C-alpha positions in Angstrom: -13.0 39.1 -19.7 -11.8 37.2 -16.7 -10.2 33.8 -16.9 -13.0 32.3 -14.7 -15.6 33.4 -17.2 -14.2 31.0 -19.8 -13.6 28.2 -17.4 -9.9 28.9 -16.8 -7.9 30.6 -14.1 -4.5 32.1 -15.0 -2.9 30.6 -11.8 -4.1 27.1 -12.8 -2.7 27.6 -16.3 0.7 28.7 -14.9 1.0 25.5 -12.8 -0.3 23.3 -15.5 2.4 24.7 -17.9 5.1 24.2 -15.2 3.9 20.6 -14.6 3.9 19.7 -18.3 7.3 21.3 -18.8 8.9 19.1 -16.1 7.0 16.1 -17.3 8.5 16.6 -20.8 11.9 17.1 -19.2 11.5 13.9 -17.3 10.5 12.0 -20.4 13.4 13.5 -22.4 15.8 12.4 -19.7 14.6 8.9 -19.8 14.9 8.8 -23.6 18.2 10.6 -23.8 20.0 8.3 -21.3 19.3 5.4 -23.7 21.0 7.1 -26.7 24.5 6.1 -27.8 27.4 7.9 -26.1 28.2 9.8 -29.4 25.2 12.0 -28.8 26.6 13.3 -25.6 28.6 15.9 -27.5 25.5 17.3 -29.3 25.1 20.9 -28.5 21.3 20.6 -27.8 21.9 17.5 -25.6 24.5 19.4 -23.5 22.3 22.5 -23.2 19.4 20.4 -22.0 21.6 18.6 -19.4 23.1 21.9 -18.3 19.7 23.3 -17.5 18.2 20.2 -15.7 21.3 19.1 -13.7 22.9 20.6 -10.7 25.3 19.8 -7.9 26.9 16.3 -8.1 24.8 15.3 -11.1 26.5 18.1 -13.1 30.1 17.5 -12.3 30.8 14.9 -15.0 28.9 16.7 -17.7 31.0 17.4 -20.8 30.4 21.0 -21.8 32.2 24.0 -23.3 34.1 26.2 -20.9 32.0 29.2 -21.7 28.9 27.6 -20.2 30.5 27.8 -16.7 29.8 31.6 -16.9 26.2 30.8 -16.1 27.1 28.8 -13.0 26.3 29.9 -9.4 27.2 28.0 -6.2 24.8 25.4 -5.1 25.3 26.6 -1.6 23.2 29.6 -2.6 20.2 27.3 -2.1 19.6 29.1 1.2 18.6 32.2 -0.8 15.4 30.4 -1.9 14.3 29.6 1.6 15.3 33.1 2.9 13.1 34.6 0.2 10.3 32.3 1.2 10.6 33.1 4.9 10.4 36.8 4.3 7.8 36.7 1.5 5.5 34.0 2.7 5.8 34.6 6.4 6.9 38.2 6.9 4.5 39.6 4.3 1.7 37.4 3.1 0.9 35.6 6.3 1.1 39.0 8.1 -1.4 40.4 5.6 -3.8 37.5 6.2 -3.6 38.0 10.0 -4.1 41.7 9.6 -7.4 41.0 7.8 -8.5 38.6 10.4 -7.5 40.4 13.6 -7.6 44.0 12.6 -9.9 44.0 9.5 -7.2 45.9 7.6 -7.3 45.6 3.8 -4.4 44.1 1.8 -2.2 46.4 -0.3 -3.8 47.2 -3.6 -1.0 45.7 -5.6 -1.5 42.3 -3.9 -5.3 42.5 -4.4 -4.8 43.3 -8.1 -2.3 40.4 -8.5 -4.5 37.8 -6.8 -7.6 39.1 -8.7 -5.7 38.7 -12.0 -4.4 35.2 -11.2 -7.6 33.8 -9.7 -10.1 35.6 -11.9 -12.0 36.7 -8.8 -12.8 40.1 -7.4 -11.2 41.4 -4.3 -10.0 37.9 -3.2 -7.1 39.6 -1.5 -9.4 41.4 0.9 -11.7 38.5 1.9 -11.1 37.1 5.3 -9.0 34.0 4.7 -10.3 30.6 5.6 -8.4 28.7 8.3 -7.2 26.3 5.6 -5.4 29.2 3.9 -3.8 30.5 7.1 -2.6 27.0 8.1 -1.0 26.4 4.7 0.7 29.8 4.9 2.0 29.0 8.4 3.1 25.5 7.4 4.8 26.8 4.3 6.7 29.3 6.4 7.7 26.7 8.9 8.9 24.4 6.1 11.0 27.3 4.5 12.4 28.2 7.9 13.5 24.7 8.6 15.1 24.3 5.2 16.9 27.6 5.6 18.3 26.5 8.9 19.3 23.2 7.5 21.1 24.9 4.6 23.0 27.1 7.0 23.8 24.8 9.8 23.3 21.1 8.7 24.1 20.7 5.0 27.8 20.6 4.0 28.1 21.9 0.4 30.9 21.1 -1.9 31.8 23.2 -4.9 28.7 22.1 -6.8 26.9 24.6 -9.0 23.5 25.3 -10.4 22.6 27.2 -13.6 21.7 30.9 -13.1 18.4 30.1 -14.8 17.7 27.5 -12.1 18.7 30.1 -9.5 16.3 32.8 -10.8 13.5 30.2 -11.3 14.0 29.1 -7.6 13.6 32.6 -6.3 10.5 33.2 -8.4 9.1 29.9 -7.5 8.7 30.7 -3.8 7.2 34.1 -4.6 4.6 32.5 -6.9 3.9 29.7 -4.3 2.9 32.3 -1.7 0.5 34.0 -4.1 -0.9 30.6 -5.1 -1.9 29.9 -1.6 -4.1 33.0 -1.6 -5.6 32.0 -4.9 -6.4 28.4 -3.9 -10.0 27.3 -4.1 -12.0 27.5 -0.9 -15.4 25.9 -0.5 -16.4 28.3 2.2 -15.2 31.8 3.0 -13.5 32.7 6.3 -16.8 33.2 8.3 -16.7 32.9 12.0 -13.7 32.3 14.2 -10.7 30.3 13.0 -11.4 27.6 15.6 -15.0 27.2 14.3 -13.6 26.4 10.9 -11.5 23.5 12.2 -12.0 20.2 10.3 -10.6 16.7 10.6 -8.5 17.1 7.4 -6.6 20.0 9.1 -5.3 17.6 11.8 -4.6 14.9 9.2 -2.6 17.3 7.0 -0.6 18.6 9.9 0.3 15.1 11.1 1.5 14.2 7.6 3.4 17.5 7.4 5.2 16.7 10.6 6.1 13.2 9.6 7.3 14.2 6.1 9.3 17.1 7.6 10.9 14.7 10.1 11.8 12.3 7.2 13.4 15.1 5.2 15.4 16.4 8.2 16.6 12.9 9.0 17.7 12.5 5.4 19.6 15.9 5.3 21.4 14.9 8.6 22.4 11.6 7.1 23.7 13.2 3.9 25.7 15.7 6.0 27.1 12.9 8.1 28.7 11.4 5.0 31.2 14.3 5.1 31.9 14.5 8.8 33.7 12.3 11.2 32.7 11.2 14.7 33.8 14.6 16.0 31.4 16.4 13.8 34.1 18.1 11.8 34.2 18.1 8.0 36.5 15.3 6.7 35.7 15.4 3.0 33.6 17.1 0.4 33.5 14.0 -1.8 30.3 12.3 -2.5 29.7 9.0 -0.7 27.1 6.2 -0.9 24.1 7.3 1.3 23.0 4.7 3.8 20.6 4.4 6.7 17.1 5.6 7.3 14.9 5.6 4.2 18.0 5.6 2.0 17.7 1.9 2.2 14.5 2.1 0.2 15.1 5.0 -2.2 18.1 7.0 -3.4 16.5 10.3 -2.5 14.1 10.1 0.5 14.5 13.9 0.9 12.8 14.4 -2.5 10.1 11.9 -1.5 9.6 13.9 1.7 9.2 17.1 -0.3 6.4 15.5 -2.3 4.7 14.4 0.9 5.0 17.8 2.4 3.2 19.4 -0.5 0.6 16.6 -0.4 0.0 17.4 3.3 -0.7 21.0 2.3 -3.2 19.8 -0.2 -4.8 17.8 2.5 -5.0 20.9 4.8 -6.9 22.5 2.0 -9.4 19.7 2.1 -8.0 18.0 -1.0 -10.5 20.0 -3.1 -8.2 22.7 -4.5 -7.5 22.1 -8.2 -4.9 24.7 -8.0 -2.9 23.0 -5.3 -3.3 19.6 -7.0 -1.5 21.1 -9.9 1.2 22.3 -7.6 1.6 18.8 -6.2 1.7 17.5 -9.8 4.5 20.0 -10.6 6.4 18.9 -7.4 6.0 15.2 -8.4 7.6 15.7 -11.9 10.2 18.1 -10.6 11.4 15.9 -7.7 11.2 12.7 -9.8 13.5 14.2 -12.4 16.0 15.3 -9.7 15.8 11.9 -8.0 16.4 10.0 -11.3 19.5 12.1 -12.0 20.9 11.3 -8.6 19.9 7.6 -8.8 21.6 7.2 -12.2 24.7 8.7 -10.8 24.8 6.4 -7.8 24.2 3.3 -10.0 27.0 4.3 -12.4 29.5 5.3 -9.7 29.0 2.5 -7.1 29.2 -1.0 -8.6 27.8 -2.4 -5.3 24.8 -0.1 -5.3 21.7 -2.0 -4.1 19.8 -3.0 -7.1 16.5 -3.2 -5.2 16.8 0.4 -4.2 14.4 2.7 -6.2 15.1 6.3 -7.1 12.1 8.2 -5.6 9.1 6.2 -4.5 9.7 2.9 -2.6 9.0 -0.3 -4.8 7.7 1.9 -7.6 10.2 4.3 -9.1 
């Protein structure tokens, strides 16, 4: 029996579970930070913080020495984007273009995987709609930009991430690419790609460009905290972010990430339940990361602007 026959799709369940998991983690963080300091040595508390924190938010965490065995360098973030560039651009986007331009079928393993996750038959061999191709292209461009920023813009300290976070990050971008292929489409890819062009494609692309510009500006400002006027690295210490949208929120790069995924939802016409669940996951995931950073800034800098929110201007 397929998932669609009982009103569920496996891909939707996966993203719903991920969304709820990070929603629970976000709620747990809000509750735990209000507990007395004596609970900070509790084994379960430390384990939770070790799994959700990374980079600068993890440096002051009091944990047993053996737990550092599971640390990997945060500078390995570029592995995530390299995986996405190869998987989502080099493979999945290429498969879609092969179907459109050369009428070649997708590999059987990909067809079987998308059929399982979507509950549909032979979805991997249908001519993709323009919306799907655009999302694949924009996702590839986003991953390529982030890869280049990790390699040539960002200046990483000796911060670490948990190996579970590392493995999850690699799997995330693999799942994301398959999710695009499983996203709902009101119409099949009939006619030429240009004949399928709609107003929401333009709107989504404009939002994508603006959000990407915001994220890039934020990454440049963060890198500038560690360089002098000559452009050479002067320190690896963490400094108070200023300028740009940092005047409104502590983590505008996380806000930009949410807007980028929202723009992809718009490119899909805003009618893909699957992609709305992806956006919901990104919301909770980035909100948790932003709150961890914001709490660190507030505790570290006594003069930190009190009106500055963590994630969403004037709201959160």
